[in-house]
C-alpha positions, 0 to 999 in steps of 0.5 A: 540116811544113817548107815549107808555107804557109797561104793565105786567099782569099775567091775560090772560083775562085782556092781551087778552082784551089789545091785542084786544084793539090794544096793541102789545105783547113784551115779557113774563117772568116767575115768580116762577109758574106764567107767566107774559106777557108784552104788549106795547101800547098807555095809557097801564095802562088806557087801563088795568083799562078798563077791569075791568070797564063795557067796551064791546068788541066783543067776537070773537075778545076777544076769538081770542086774547085769543087763540093767547096768550095761544099759546104765553105763552106755546111755548117753 
């Protein structure tokens, strides 16, 4: 698809934010003792930078996405 970016992060809170912003989980990869989660969506890098700014998001949505990510990361 045109305009989709793939973005990887080790920060589950950042990944939960991106998931809540409509990005899609596309994979995970273990790098040493760290896990990298990959997401795909429109303007992935820009949305990732929003996480570190003063963007607000519904807490329930964020926590639901965080639980989804934890399940995704720790599944076999």
